[in-house]
VEXBATOR-300556 format. One record per residue (C-alpha): residue number from 0; residue in three letters; x, y, z. Coordinates in steps of 0.5 Angstrom, whole numbers. Each point is the difference from the previous one (the first is absolute). Layout:
N
PT num residu    c1    c2    c3
PT NUM    ala     X     Y     Z
...
END
This chain:
108
PT num residu    c1    c2    c3
PT   0    met    60    39   -23
PT   1    asp    -4    -6    -1
PT   2    met    -3     1    -7
PT   3    arg    -7    -4     2
PT   4    val     0     5     6
PT   5    trp     1     6    -4
PT   6    arg    -5    -2    -5
PT   7    leu    -5    -1     6
PT   8    ala     1     7     2
PT   9    val    -1     3    -7
PT  10    arg    -6    -4    -1
PT  11    arg    -3     3     7
PT  12    ala     2     7    -2
PT  13    asp    -4    -1    -6
PT  14    arg    -7     1     2
PT  15    ser    -3     0    -7
PT  16    leu     0    -8     0
PT  17    pro    -6    -3     2
PT  18    phe     3    -6     3
PT  19    arg     7    -2    -1
PT  20    glu     1    -6    -4
PT  21    pro     2    -6     4
PT  22    thr     7    -1     2
PT  23    ser     4    -6     4
PT  24    leu    -2     4     6
PT  25    thr    -8     0    -1
PT  26    lys    -1    -7    -4
PT  27    ala    -1    -3     7
PT  28    ile    -6     4     1
PT  29    pro    -6    -4    -3
PT  30    arg    -3     3    -7
PT  31    ser    -7     1     4
PT  32    tyr     4     6     4
PT  33    his     2     4    -6
PT  34    thr    -7    -1    -3
PT  35    phe    -3     2     6
PT  36    met     4     6     1
PT  37    ser     0     2    -8
PT  38    glu    -8     0     1
PT  39    arg     0     4     6
PT  40    ile     5     5     0
PT  41    thr     1     4    -7
PT  42    phe     4     6    -2
PT  43    asn    -2     5    -5
PT  44    pro     5     6    -2
PT  45    gly    -7     4    -1
PT  46    gln    -3    -1     6
PT  47    cys     2     2     7
PT  48    gly     7     2    -3
PT  49    gly     2    -7    -1
PT  50    arg    -1    -3     7
PT  51    pro    -2    -7     2
PT  52    cys    -8     0     0
PT  53    ile    -5    -5     1
PT  54    arg    -3    -3    -6
PT  55    gly     0     6    -4
PT  56    met    -4     4     5
PT  57    arg     3     7     2
PT  58    ile     1    -3     7
PT  59    arg     8    -1     1
PT  60    val     3    -5     4
PT  61    lys     3     5     5
PT  62    asp    -7     3     2
PT  63    val    -2    -7     2
PT  64    leu     7    -1     4
PT  65    asp    -1     6     3
PT  66    leu    -7    -1     3
PT  67    leu     3    -7     2
PT  68    ala     6     3     4
PT  69    ala    -5     5     3
PT  70    gly    -4    -6     3
PT  71    val    -6     1    -4
PT  72    pro    -3    -7     0
PT  73    gln    -1    -4    -7
PT  74    thr    -7     0     1
PT  75    glu    -1     7     1
PT  76    ile     5     1    -6
PT  77    leu    -5    -5    -4
PT  78    glu    -6     4     2
PT  79    asp     3     7    -2
PT  80    tyr     2    -3    -7
PT  81    pro    -5    -5    -2
PT  82    tyr     3    -1    -6
PT  83    leu     6    -3     3
PT  84    glu     0    -7     2
PT  85    pro     4    -4     6
PT  86    glu     5    -3    -5
PT  87    asp     2     7    -3
PT  88    ile     2     2     8
PT  89    val     4    -7     0
PT  90    ala     3     2    -7
PT  91    cys     2     7     3
PT  92    leu     4    -3     6
PT  93    arg     3    -5    -5
PT  94    tyr     3     5    -5
PT  95    ala     3     4     6
PT  96    ala     3    -6     3
PT  97    ala     3    -1    -7
PT  98    glu     2     7    -1
PT  99    ala     4     0     7
PT 100    asp     4    -6    -2
PT 101    his     5     2    -4
PT 102    pro     8     0     0
PT 103    val     3     6     3
PT 104    leu     6     2    -4
PT 105    val     6     4     4
PT 106    ala     5     4    -3
PT 107    arg     7     0     2
END
């Protein structure tokens, strides 16, 4: 097995890391992206079971994604949660896309 793929899989499994340090696969992403995500999506072991939340509030990324998946318009989400900003919803979608994009290891 390629050692780089194994390390990425281990890092993905460790949810205690706020955001993984840049690797050769993520160095192409502009630094502003990492800054944007680390300011918007936070991890705190003492809050919501360590699940990813929005800006340290008790609103989980999953909650926003569930609302979007149910067809709730962004404007309605922002009305129901006035302390959310449109960039928070974008950050949730970016986070979900990044989490879904990982190597799949097949045991033989």
